[in-house]
C-alpha positions as a Markdown table, in Angstrom:
| # | Residue | x | y | z |
|---|---|---|---|---|
| 1 | Unk | 0.0 | 0.0 | 0.0 |
| 2 | Unk | 2.9 | 2.4 | 0.6 |
| 3 | Unk | 3.5 | 2.3 | -3.2 |
| 4 | Unk | 0.5 | 4.5 | -3.5 |
| 5 | Unk | 1.5 | 6.9 | -0.8 |
| 6 | Unk | 4.1 | 9.7 | -0.8 |
| 7 | Unk | 6.5 | 10.3 | 2.2 |
| 8 | Unk | 6.7 | 13.9 | 3.4 |
| 9 | Unk | 9.4 | 15.1 | 5.8 |
| 10 | Unk | 10.1 | 18.4 | 7.5 |
| 11 | Unk | 13.4 | 20.1 | 6.4 |
| 12 | Unk | 14.4 | 23.5 | 7.6 |
| 13 | Unk | 10.8 | 24.6 | 8.4 |
| 14 | Unk | 9.4 | 23.4 | 5.1 |
| 15 | Unk | 7.7 | 20.3 | 3.9 |
| 16 | Unk | 9.6 | 18.2 | 1.3 |
| 17 | Unk | 8.4 | 15.1 | -0.7 |
| 18 | Unk | 10.8 | 12.3 | 0.0 |
| 19 | Unk | 10.8 | 10.6 | -3.5 |
| 20 | Unk | 13.3 | 7.9 | -2.6 |
| 21 | Unk | 12.0 | 7.4 | 0.9 |
| 22 | Unk | 15.5 | 7.8 | 2.3 |
| 23 | Unk | 15.6 | 11.3 | 3.9 |
| 24 | Unk | 16.4 | 11.3 | 7.6 |
| 25 | Unk | 13.8 | 12.2 | 10.3 |
| 26 | Unk | 10.3 | 11.4 | 11.0 |
| 27 | Unk | 8.0 | 11.1 | 7.9 |
| 28 | Unk | 4.3 | 11.5 | 7.2 |
| 29 | Unk | 2.6 | 9.5 | 4.5 |
| 30 | Unk | 0.1 | 11.1 | 2.2 |
| 31 | Unk | -2.0 | 10.1 | -0.8 |
| 32 | Unk | -1.0 | 11.9 | -4.0 |
| 33 | Unk | -3.6 | 14.5 | -5.0 |
| 34 | Unk | -4.7 | 18.0 | -4.1 |
| 35 | Unk | -7.7 | 16.8 | -2.0 |
| 36 | Unk | -5.6 | 14.8 | 0.5 |
| 37 | Unk | -3.0 | 17.6 | 0.8 |
| 38 | Unk | -5.8 | 20.2 | 1.4 |
| 39 | Unk | -7.4 | 18.0 | 4.1 |
| 40 | Unk | -4.0 | 17.5 | 5.9 |
| 41 | Unk | -3.4 | 21.2 | 5.9 |
| 42 | Unk | -6.9 | 22.0 | 7.0 |
| 43 | Unk | -6.5 | 19.6 | 10.0 |
| 44 | Unk | -3.0 | 20.9 | 10.7 |
| 45 | Unk | -1.8 | 17.3 | 10.5 |
| 46 | Unk | 1.8 | 17.9 | 9.4 |
| 47 | Unk | 3.2 | 19.5 | 12.6 |
| 48 | Unk | 1.5 | 16.9 | 14.7 |
| 49 | Unk | 2.5 | 13.9 | 12.5 |
| 50 | Unk | 6.1 | 15.1 | 12.2 |
| 51 | Unk | 6.3 | 16.2 | 15.8 |
| 52 | Unk | 7.6 | 19.7 | 15.1 |
| 53 | Unk | 6.7 | 23.0 | 16.8 |
| 54 | Unk | 5.2 | 25.8 | 14.7 |
| 55 | Unk | 4.0 | 26.1 | 11.2 |
| 56 | Unk | 5.6 | 24.4 | 8.2 |
| 57 | Unk | 5.9 | 25.9 | 4.7 |
| 58 | Unk | 3.9 | 23.7 | 2.3 |
| 59 | Unk | 4.7 | 25.6 | -0.9 |
| 60 | Unk | 7.0 | 22.9 | -2.1 |
| 61 | Unk | 4.2 | 20.4 | -1.8 |
| 62 | Unk | 1.8 | 22.5 | -3.8 |
| 63 | Unk | 4.5 | 22.8 | -6.6 |
| 64 | Unk | 5.0 | 19.0 | -6.7 |
| 65 | Unk | 3.5 | 17.2 | -9.6 |
| 66 | Unk | 1.7 | 14.6 | -7.4 |
| 67 | Unk | -0.3 | 17.4 | -5.8 |
| 68 | Unk | -1.1 | 19.4 | -8.9 |
| 69 | Unk | -4.8 | 20.5 | -9.2 |
| 70 | Unk | -5.1 | 19.0 | -12.7 |
| 71 | Unk | -4.2 | 15.5 | -11.4 |
| 72 | Unk | -7.6 | 14.0 | -11.2 |
| 73 | Unk | -8.7 | 11.3 | -8.7 |
| 74 | Unk | -5.3 | 11.5 | -6.9 |
| 75 | Unk | -3.6 | 9.1 | -9.2 |
| 76 | Unk | 0.2 | 9.6 | -9.4 |
| 77 | Unk | 1.4 | 11.2 | -12.6 |
| 78 | Unk | 2.4 | 8.6 | -15.2 |
| 79 | Unk | 0.3 | 5.8 | -13.7 |
| 80 | Unk | -2.7 | 6.4 | -15.8 |
| 81 | Unk | -3.0 | 4.4 | -19.0 |
| 82 | Unk | -2.7 | 6.4 | -22.2 |
| 83 | Unk | -5.0 | 5.3 | -25.0 |
| 84 | Unk | -4.9 | 6.2 | -28.6 |
| 85 | Unk | -8.0 | 7.9 | -29.9 |
| 86 | Unk | -9.4 | 6.0 | -32.9 |
| 87 | Unk | -11.2 | 7.7 | -35.7 |
| 88 | Unk | -14.6 | 6.1 | -35.8 |
| 89 | Unk | -15.0 | 6.6 | -39.6 |
């Protein structure tokens, strides 16, 4: 199941996506997609999950491709099948 989740860590007061799942420190797991990110921010889950004091800058997460608003249904980029459109005539 963790193949579908992204690991997020706190580094220098900002949130960073841990692509290789190797960055040191405590991590939080998050579904890719803007809805899950928005919900985590609304609930202030990152400081609590990462056990840090104060607010964390999430601008880096909003810029990440996995959390882009045009990524429908929270599927990671590149995981959707691409189909050729066939001319019906």
